[in-house]
Structure formats: structure tokens, C-alpha cells
N, C-alpha and C positions, 0 to 999 in steps of 0.2 A: 596613607588616606584610606579611611575606614570604608569597607564596602557597602554598598548600598543596600538598604533594607528590600529585600526582594519578595513578592506577591505570591509566591509558590507554596503550595501544601506537600508535607507538613511545613510550619510556619518555622521550625528550627532546622530545615536542610541545609546544608553547606552548598552554597552557589557561590564561590569565590569570583569577583570580577564583572558582577551583573551589572548591568545599565539598562535602563527601560528602553521600550523602543520608540524610535523616534516618528515613526510613519504611521497614519491613522489604518485601523483595521481594515476598514472598508477600500482604502488604496492596497493595502497587501494583498487583499483577497482578490480584489477585482485585475491586478497584476497577474497573479500566480495564475487566475481564472482564465485570462486571456492567453497564457502558456499553453496550460492544460489544453484548453480548445483548439490550439494550431496542432497540437499532438494529436487529438482526435480527429480534426478536421483532416490532417493531411493523409492520415490513415485510411479515414472512410474515401478520400478521394481516389487512393491507390486502389481501393477494392473493385472502383469501377473500371480499371482499365487493365484488368486480369484477362486472360486468354478465353477462360470460361466463367460464366456467370456466378457469383458467390451468393451464396443463401444469406437470407437477411439475418440469421442468427450467427453466422460466420460473419457477415461485415460488425455485427454487434460485439463479437468474440474479438476479431481483429483489433477495433478499437479499445475494447477494454485491456486486451495483454499489452498493447501500446502504451497504455496511460499505467499500467502498473510497472511495465518495465523502465518508463522515464521516471517515476515516483521511485521506483527501486534503486536504479543506478544513481542518477541525478540528485534526487532529493534527499533521499536516505543516505546514498552515499558521501553528499556533501556533510550530513550529521557526522558521519564516523570520521570524516577527515579533520572535522573542525570541532568535536564535540568537548574539547579543553577551552577553547577559546570562544565558544558559541555565546556564553552570558554576556560577554563585553562587546560581541561585532554588532555591527549595522547594516549588513548587506541584505538583499530581499530574502535569502533563504533563512538566513540566520534570525532575521527579525519574525518569518514565519514559524520557525521552529521555537522562539521565544513564546510567541503567542500560542502555539498549540499547546506547549507544555504547560499551560495554566491547567490543562486538563489531565496531565501525566509528568511530574515532574521528574520521573525516574531517567528523562532523558538527559536531564541536567545536573544529574548527581551521580550519572556514569554507572548506573545498575549494573550489575554483571548480566542478567537474563536479557536485558532490554538491548545492551550491546551486542550480546553474541547472537541474538536473533535477527538483528538489524544488520550484522556482519553477514550471517547465512542469507538473509534476503537479497542484500544488494550483490554478493557476488555468483549465489546460485539462481534465486529465483527471477531476478532481473534479467540477466541474460537468456532465460529459458523463456521468458516472456516474450522478447524479441524475436526468439527462434519460433515460437507459436506464430508469430504474426506473420515470418515469412513463409511458414508451412501451410498458413491459409491463403494468402497471395500465391502461393506456387501451386497449390491443390495439393500438396502432400498428404495420403492417407495416415502417414506415419505421426503428422503431426498430433493427433488424438493420444498418442503416447506422450508426449511431452504436455498436453493441455490437461490431462489426467493427474500429473505429476504435479504441475503447479498448482491446480486447482486444488488439490489434496493439501499441498503444503499452506495454501492459503487458508483454508479452512482450519487445520490443525493450529497454525500460527495464531491467528485471530482468537481461536479457543482458548491458547494458554494465554495469550496477551489479556484479556477478558477475566479469567480466572485467576490469574497470579495476582493482580489488583484485587479481585474481590477477596480473596483468601487472606489477604496481607489485612484487610480492612476486617474480616470478620473474625480471624485468628488473632492479630496483632493490634487491632486497632488503629493502624496507618492507613491514612489516607492521602494519596498523590494528586488527588484531582480536588480544584476548588469545588464547593459546594453550588453555586450557580448554574443554573439551567443551562444557558450557553457553555460552559465549560465541560459539564458533565454530561449532559444526554445529548447535545449537539456536537461538540468536538469529540469527546471521548467514547461515545457510544455512536451516534450519528456517523461520523465519518468515517468510522471501522466497519460500520455494519454491512456495507457493500460487500467486503471480502470477506463475509460469512454467507451472504445469499448468491450474489453472483455465481462464485464457483461451484454451486450447487445447480444452478441450472444449466451450467457450462459441463458440467460430470453428468449430468442425466443426457445432455444431447450426445456425447461420447459414448457413452453405454449404449444408447440407440443406435448408433452410426457403426459400433463393433459387433453387436449382436444381429444387426441387419447383414454385415458383410459375413458374418460367419454362417448366417442361415443361408444366404446367398451361395456360399462356397459348397456347404453342405448340399445344397439343391444341384449344382452342376457334378457333384460327385455320383449322386443318384441317376443323372442323366447316362 
């Protein structure tokens, strides 16, 4: 049986075994949103049960890193494990990936850069994100080291993610995203943009916290 014609760009991309999604997009997003909401809600609840009060920005950071850990390990890890079978699968995560990849078909063509970055993200940044959550909940001062590492990795990773796609289009004329606003501006640009903005906010906070700690240390030395 011949493979069904797929809706991805470039139109000649080889995606064997492709089957269209059977679940409406709204239902997929609502289900995934409920899971994400549960992860964030549980984490925020945990921040209310700590021995010391948690700063508002640290509550936000805990929820953010919990979300990152879940996405990196569960969602992106799922992609890495099933990437060759994904086009023909109909599980929740598989259908979500097939919907998202309308904005970036590199995931379904096993692009070397994409697979490599996702592997590092799943194995390194996912666990470190959860370690940052633990550090916030237990008030580890050293968690700022983890926070700086993960935030820097996120900014660097999303910059590479955007630039490799942009350069492929500019230099080689290859488009991996469908041109519709939903797929390019909302899925591709919008869904990834938080990983360029939030890490910068948290990096600034870590910068200030570390600077204040060293300033206080120097002050004590002078006494």
C-alpha cells in the first residue's frame, strides 16, 4: 500500500508510514493543556508547603522548571523513543507531535541537528530542570548554579533552533514550516518564544542574587 500524501513542508519530504490525525486539534490541545496545568498546579502547591516562604519569582521559576522538566523528559523523550514510528501512530503525544511538526517537519525527517539537540535536552536539561525545582523548594543557594546552566542552555538552544531553520530558508530555499499563520507564527515562533524570554528573566534574577551574596560576603570580611 502506497504511503498517504502528507501535509508537511517541504512537499517532497520523505515521511514513510504517515497517517493523518484522528483527534480534533482542539481536543488534543485541551487534553495536553490539562496535563500541563496539573504539573504547574502541583508545583505551585508544593511552593506553599516549604519551611520558609518562597519569593513570587521563585514560585514562578519552580513552575517553569517543572514544566520544562516534564516537556523535556516526557514529551521530547517520547519523540526520541518513537521518532521512526511517529508518523503512523495515534497516541496523544504522537498526534500532538504530528500537529506541531506542521510548523517544523525536521522532527519527522529525523534531521540530525534536531535529533541531537532533543537528545541533549532530554538527557541533560530535563533532569537539571527538576533539580532546579528541588533546589527552590529546599532553599538551596546552589540552585542558582543549576538555574544559570539550564537558562543559558535554553537561550542557546532556541537561538540555534530558530537560526538553523532561517538559514536553511535563506541560503538553500528550503522551508520546513507551512506558511499559514497558525503553523509558522503561533506554533513555530510563538510556542518556542518563551524559551528565549523566560530564561533571560531568571538569569537576571540569579545574577542579582549572586551579586548580592558576594556583596554581603565582602561586607562581612570588612567587619
